[in-house]
Structures are given as structure tokens and as C-alpha cells.
C-alpha positions as CSV (number, residue, x, y, z in Angstrom):
1,M,-13.7,91.6,199.5
2,W,-15.3,88.2,199.1
3,G,-12.4,87.0,196.9
4,R,-9.9,88.0,199.6
5,F,-11.9,86.2,202.2
6,K,-12.2,82.9,200.2
7,S,-8.4,83.1,199.4
8,R,-7.8,82.3,203.1
9,F,-9.5,78.9,202.7
10,G,-7.8,77.5,199.6
11,W,-9.5,79.4,196.8
12,N,-7.7,81.6,194.3
13,A,-9.6,84.8,193.3
14,A,-9.4,86.6,189.9
15,A,-11.3,89.8,189.1
16,F,-12.5,90.7,185.6
17,L,-14.3,93.6,184.1
18,I,-16.8,92.4,181.5
19,D,-17.7,94.7,178.7
20,W,-21.2,93.6,177.5
21,I,-22.1,94.9,174.1
22,N,-24.6,97.7,174.4
23,G,-24.8,97.0,178.1
24,G,-21.8,98.7,179.7
25,E,-19.3,97.1,182.0
26,K,-19.9,94.7,184.9
27,P,-17.4,93.4,187.4
28,L,-16.9,89.6,187.6
29,L,-15.3,87.5,190.4
30,V,-14.0,84.1,189.5
31,L,-12.8,81.7,192.2
32,S,-10.7,78.6,191.4
33,L,-10.0,75.6,193.6
34,R,-7.7,72.7,193.2
35,I,-9.7,69.5,193.1
36,A,-7.0,67.0,192.1
37,P,-3.3,67.3,191.2
38,G,-3.1,69.6,188.1
39,I,-6.9,69.9,188.0
40,T,-9.0,72.8,189.2
41,M,-12.6,74.0,189.0
42,A,-13.5,77.7,188.3
43,Y,-16.6,79.1,190.0
44,I,-18.5,82.3,189.5
45,P,-20.5,83.0,192.7
46,W,-23.8,84.8,192.0
47,G,-22.8,85.4,188.5
48,P,-22.6,86.4,185.8
49,E,-24.3,89.7,186.4
50,L,-26.0,90.8,183.2
51,P,-26.5,94.4,182.2
52,D,-29.6,96.2,183.6
53,G,-32.6,95.6,181.5
54,F,-31.0,92.8,179.6
55,A,-33.7,91.3,177.3
56,G,-31.7,88.8,175.3
57,D,-30.7,85.1,175.7
58,K,-29.4,84.9,179.2
59,A,-28.1,81.4,178.9
60,G,-26.4,82.3,175.6
61,A,-24.7,85.3,177.1
62,A,-23.5,83.1,180.0
63,A,-22.1,80.5,177.5
64,E,-20.3,83.2,175.5
65,L,-18.7,84.4,178.7
66,A,-17.6,80.9,179.8
67,R,-16.0,80.4,176.4
68,A,-14.1,83.6,176.7
69,L,-12.9,82.7,180.3
70,R,-11.8,79.2,179.4
71,P,-8.3,80.2,178.2
72,C,-7.7,82.0,181.5
73,F,-8.2,78.7,183.5
74,R,-6.4,76.1,181.4
75,G,-6.3,73.6,184.3
76,A,-10.0,73.8,184.9
77,A,-12.2,70.7,184.4
78,F,-15.2,72.9,184.3
79,I,-16.5,76.4,184.9
80,R,-19.5,76.6,187.3
81,I,-21.9,79.5,187.4
82,D,-24.6,80.5,189.9
83,P,-26.8,83.0,187.9
84,P,-28.3,85.6,190.1
85,W,-31.4,86.2,188.0
86,F,-34.7,84.8,189.4
87,S,-38.4,84.3,188.8
88,D,-41.5,83.1,190.6
89,D,-41.5,80.1,188.3
90,I,-39.6,77.0,189.5
91,S,-39.1,75.9,185.9
92,D,-36.7,78.8,185.1
93,T,-33.5,77.0,184.1
94,I,-30.7,77.4,181.6
95,P,-31.8,75.6,178.4
96,H,-28.4,75.8,176.6
97,S,-26.4,72.9,175.2
98,S,-23.1,74.3,176.5
99,F,-24.2,73.8,180.1
100,K,-24.9,70.8,182.3
101,R,-26.8,70.9,185.5
102,A,-24.4,70.6,188.4
103,P,-24.8,67.6,190.7
104,A,-25.1,69.9,193.7
105,D,-25.8,73.6,194.2
106,I,-23.3,75.8,195.9
107,Q,-25.6,78.7,196.5
108,P,-29.2,78.0,197.5
109,P,-31.3,78.7,194.4
110,D,-34.7,78.9,196.1
111,T,-35.4,81.4,198.9
112,V,-38.0,83.5,200.7
113,L,-37.9,87.3,200.5
114,V,-39.8,89.2,203.2
115,D,-40.8,92.8,202.3
116,L,-39.8,95.1,205.1
117,T,-41.3,98.3,203.7
118,P,-44.8,97.9,205.3
119,P,-45.3,98.9,209.0
120,E,-44.3,96.2,211.5
121,E,-47.9,95.2,212.2
122,N,-48.4,94.5,208.5
123,I,-45.3,92.4,208.3
124,L,-46.6,90.4,211.2
125,A,-50.0,90.1,209.7
126,A,-48.5,88.5,206.6
127,M,-47.1,85.6,208.6
128,K,-48.9,82.4,209.3
129,P,-51.0,82.6,212.6
130,K,-48.8,80.0,214.4
131,W,-45.7,82.1,213.6
132,R,-47.2,85.2,215.1
133,Y,-48.3,83.2,218.1
134,N,-44.8,81.7,218.6
135,I,-43.2,85.2,218.4
136,G,-45.6,86.4,221.1
137,L,-45.1,83.2,223.1
138,A,-41.3,83.7,223.2
139,E,-41.8,87.2,224.5
140,K,-44.4,86.2,227.1
141,R,-42.2,83.4,228.4
142,G,-39.3,85.8,228.9
143,V,-37.0,85.0,226.0
144,T,-34.6,87.9,225.5
145,V,-32.8,88.6,222.2
146,N,-29.5,90.6,222.2
147,N,-27.2,91.8,219.4
148,A,-23.7,90.8,220.4
149,A,-21.2,93.6,220.5
150,V,-19.1,93.8,217.3
151,D,-15.8,93.3,219.2
152,D,-17.3,90.3,221.0
153,C,-18.3,88.6,217.7
154,C,-14.8,87.3,217.4
155,G,-14.6,86.3,221.1
156,K,-16.9,84.8,223.7
157,A,-20.2,85.4,221.8
158,L,-18.9,83.6,218.7
159,D,-17.7,80.7,220.8
160,V,-21.2,80.3,222.2
161,F,-22.7,80.5,218.7
162,Y,-20.2,77.9,217.5
163,R,-21.0,75.5,220.3
164,L,-24.7,75.8,219.4
165,L,-23.8,75.3,215.8
166,V,-22.0,72.0,216.5
167,K,-25.1,70.8,218.4
168,T,-27.4,71.8,215.6
169,A,-25.2,69.9,213.0
170,E,-25.2,66.8,215.1
171,R,-29.0,67.0,215.6
172,D,-30.0,67.9,212.0
173,G,-27.3,66.1,210.1
174,I,-25.8,69.2,208.4
175,A,-22.2,70.1,207.6
176,I,-20.6,73.2,209.2
177,R,-17.3,75.0,208.7
178,S,-14.5,75.5,211.2
179,L,-14.6,78.1,213.9
180,E,-11.8,79.9,212.1
181,Y,-14.1,80.4,209.1
182,Y,-16.7,82.3,211.1
183,Q,-14.1,84.3,213.0
184,S,-12.6,85.4,209.7
185,L,-16.0,86.3,208.4
186,F,-16.7,88.7,211.3
187,E,-13.2,90.1,211.1
188,M,-13.7,90.9,207.4
189,Y,-17.0,92.8,208.0
190,R,-15.7,94.5,211.1
191,N,-12.9,96.0,209.0
192,E,-14.9,96.8,205.9
193,G,-17.5,99.6,205.5
194,G,-20.8,99.4,203.7
195,A,-22.1,96.4,205.4
196,E,-22.7,95.0,208.9
197,L,-22.6,91.4,210.1
198,R,-24.6,90.8,213.3
199,L,-24.8,88.0,215.7
200,Y,-28.1,87.7,217.7
201,K,-28.5,85.5,220.7
202,A,-31.7,84.4,222.4
203,G,-31.6,83.6,226.1
204,H,-33.8,82.6,229.0
205,E,-32.8,82.7,232.7
206,G,-29.1,82.4,231.9
207,D,-29.4,79.8,229.2
208,T,-28.5,80.6,225.5
209,L,-31.2,78.9,223.5
210,A,-30.4,79.9,219.9
211,A,-28.4,82.3,217.8
212,I,-28.4,83.6,214.2
213,V,-26.0,85.5,212.0
214,T,-27.5,88.1,209.7
215,L,-25.8,90.4,207.1
216,F,-27.2,94.0,206.6
217,R,-25.9,95.4,203.3
218,G,-27.6,98.2,201.5
219,K,-31.3,97.6,201.1
220,Q,-31.0,93.9,201.8
221,A,-30.6,91.8,204.9
222,I,-29.6,88.2,204.6
223,Y,-30.1,85.5,207.2
224,L,-26.9,83.4,206.9
225,Y,-26.6,81.0,209.7
226,G,-28.7,79.7,212.6
227,A,-28.1,77.4,215.5
228,S,-30.1,76.3,218.5
229,S,-29.7,74.2,221.7
230,N,-31.5,71.1,222.7
231,I,-33.1,72.6,225.8
232,K,-36.3,74.7,226.3
233,R,-37.3,74.2,222.7
234,N,-40.9,74.9,223.7
235,L,-40.0,78.6,224.2
236,M,-39.7,79.2,220.4
237,A,-36.5,81.2,220.6
238,P,-35.8,80.9,216.8
239,Y,-39.0,82.8,216.0
240,A,-38.1,85.6,218.3
241,L,-34.6,85.8,216.7
242,Q,-36.0,86.2,213.2
243,W,-38.5,88.8,214.2
244,R,-35.8,90.9,216.0
245,A,-33.5,90.7,213.0
246,M,-36.3,91.8,210.7
247,R,-37.2,94.8,212.8
248,D,-33.6,95.8,213.2
249,A,-33.0,95.4,209.4
250,K,-36.0,97.7,208.8
251,M,-34.5,100.3,211.2
252,Y,-31.2,99.9,209.4
253,G,-32.8,100.9,206.1
254,C,-33.2,97.5,204.5
255,T,-36.3,96.9,202.4
256,E,-35.9,93.2,202.0
257,Y,-35.1,90.2,204.3
258,D,-33.7,87.2,202.6
259,L,-34.2,83.9,204.6
260,F,-31.5,82.4,202.3
261,G,-32.4,79.0,201.2
262,I,-35.4,76.6,201.1
263,P,-36.2,73.4,199.3
264,P,-37.7,74.1,195.8
265,D,-41.2,73.2,196.8
266,E,-43.3,71.9,199.7
267,N,-42.4,68.2,199.4
268,P,-42.8,66.3,202.7
269,D,-40.2,63.8,201.5
270,H,-37.5,66.4,201.0
271,P,-34.6,66.0,203.5
272,M,-35.2,69.6,204.6
273,A,-39.0,69.8,204.4
274,G,-39.0,71.3,207.9
275,L,-36.8,74.1,206.8
276,Y,-39.4,74.9,204.1
277,R,-42.2,75.1,206.6
278,F,-40.2,77.2,209.0
279,K,-39.0,79.9,206.6
280,T,-42.2,80.2,204.5
281,G,-44.2,80.7,207.6
282,F,-42.8,84.2,208.0
283,G,-44.6,85.3,204.8
284,G,-42.8,86.8,201.9
285,R,-42.3,86.0,198.3
286,I,-40.8,82.6,197.2
287,I,-38.4,83.0,194.3
288,H,-36.4,80.5,192.3
289,R,-32.9,81.0,190.7
290,P,-31.5,78.6,188.1
291,G,-29.1,77.0,190.6
292,S,-25.5,75.9,189.7
293,W,-24.7,75.0,186.1
294,D,-21.4,73.7,184.7
295,Y,-19.6,74.5,181.5
296,P,-17.3,71.4,180.9
297,C,-13.8,72.2,179.7
298,R,-12.3,68.7,180.1
299,P,-15.2,66.3,179.6
300,V,-13.6,63.1,181.0
301,L,-12.3,64.8,184.2
302,Y,-15.7,66.6,184.6
303,Y,-17.6,63.3,184.4
304,L,-15.4,61.7,187.1
305,F,-15.8,64.8,189.3
306,C,-19.6,64.7,188.9
307,T,-19.8,61.1,189.7
308,A,-18.0,61.7,193.0
309,E,-20.1,64.8,193.7
310,R,-23.4,63.0,193.2
311,L,-22.3,60.3,195.6
312,R,-21.4,62.8,198.3
313,K,-24.7,64.5,197.8
314,K,-26.6,61.3,198.2
315,V,-24.8,60.6,201.5
316,R,-25.5,64.2,202.8
317,D,-29.2,64.0,201.8
318,R,-29.6,60.6,203.5
319,R,-28.1,62.0,206.6
320,K,-30.4,65.0,206.6
321,K,-33.4,62.9,206.0
322,R,-32.5,60.6,208.9
323,H,-32.1,63.5,211.3
324,G,-34.7,65.9,209.9
325,F,-35.0,69.6,210.6
326,S,-36.8,71.0,213.7
327,E,-38.4,74.4,213.4
328,K,-38.1,74.9,217.1
């Protein structure tokens, strides 16, 4: 499903079935993208997925897989992986000579997972006091949160969300995708079973103050996108949105709420330090994945690509640091 979706936006998708020795078979999605005439990159999102209970050399297994895939992507300058395994230790990397750390991560390697299995009052109790206060303040001041109708998520409700997203991007110095991208995302999940994509809006006296997009899938809920206006920021609408999404996810049957992406640690100099404070305030377990790693196939071309990617990242980080992130 994800491969079909990404193919609408310039990627080519290839599906494989990997037979791990003594581990059974695991599906593998590889996306490829043209980055220059005759040159592509191959990318494995949230992969490779290793067999259950795998106790061997994870990096070695990933390198073996990359070597096996290389003939399938002859025009690729490199193969990039985003391993899904994680730990509580930020030092968990991929110490293998075949891989080089990517200049920029595609998927956020660090995140906060909120346990939804306890009663609601216990989930609230695990949050920082200010976060509980802000949730109560939003309710007391009359902030309302609504789940937009599924059919409207591709219409007026999504238009409102996108306008807020544009304002957020301008304020916080972040990059966003086109409206078509989000429309296609909602259309995909509306037509596919097994998951539900929801758009929540927070309002007050006729004003839409903030909105978030959350995916409910199996036992996990994932907060994907958020946006807020520049008015009535003292009403703490983003706190009310997250709490409503957590409660709904619990009712849906999810046992975990993934706040999807924070800086690696509490560094006040990080361009998104405010994001770290906001998301970790909801309690939960902080986990760290290895991040994006590259298997170079054409070293000279890979070096040129990395040089350009590092430059782009510096520009983005400088813009984020200049704007900052507001938790309100």
C-alpha cells in the first residue's frame, strides 16, 4: 500500500520476499528515486525487518541484504536503510564497515511512546504537571476537539488543516508537502482496510486553533502531522488535541501512542529543542533507532550526493533554529 502511494510522487516501488536463514520469510519494500540523469537512490523504509527473536549481528545481516539487492538497482549510487529496531540507549548504531551514516535521516530515529494500557487517570498522572494543567485549561476555556468526518478529510476539513500547516511552516521554519500529498494520503486510507487516518481539529468560538493527523493501525497509534494558528495560543489547543487522540486511540484498541519524532536528547541548542520539551511532557518511554544508514554502490557519485545533502541540512537546521518551535 505504501509503495503504491509513494509511486504517485516520483518513487518506484519494488516488493521482495526475503528468506532469512533459520528465520523464515519477511516482506521487504524498496523504493527508488531518480536523483540525477541515469542515477538513482534505493531506500528501504523502516527496514530491513529481521526475523522474530533475531540474536545475531543485525548490521551484518543488513549488509548482506544490501549486497544481495545491489544487482537489482544497477543505477543506484547507494542503498539507504532505516532499521526499525530500537533501544533505550542513544548509542545504538550500526558499527559495520559496509555502511556510512547518512547526512540526514528520512524517518525520525528518536521518539516517545506513550503506554495506553493503564486507565486514563494513570496516563494523565504520568504526564508532567504543566501538561495536565494545560489539558484542563483548554477544556475550562471552552476549547472543543472534533474528529473530522472521513469524507470531509479530502474536502473542507483538509483545506483548513493545510492552511494551518502553511502558517506553521512559516512560523517554525519547517518544510511541508503539497496539498495533493495529504489528499492522496487520506484517500488511500479511506479505501484501504485495517487502519484509520483521523484528522482532529481544535476550535474556540468559531476559530480553528490547531489540528493534528493521527494514524490508528492495529495496536499502535501514530501522531503524524500537526499545525496551529497564530491566534489564541494561550488556550493550549495542541495539548487538548493530543489528549483526545490518545483517549480515542485507547478506545480503538491501540496500546501505544507514538509521538513520532523528537531530537535525540534534551539539548537546548538543538533547532527543535521546543519539540523535545513538548512531546516528552506527555510522559512515555523515549526510544532510539539507529537512523538512516547508506550502503554506497558508486562511491564518487555517493560522495557528491552526500555533500549536497549535508549543505541542504545545514540550511534547514539554520532556518529551524532561527524560527524555533513553539509548544503552544
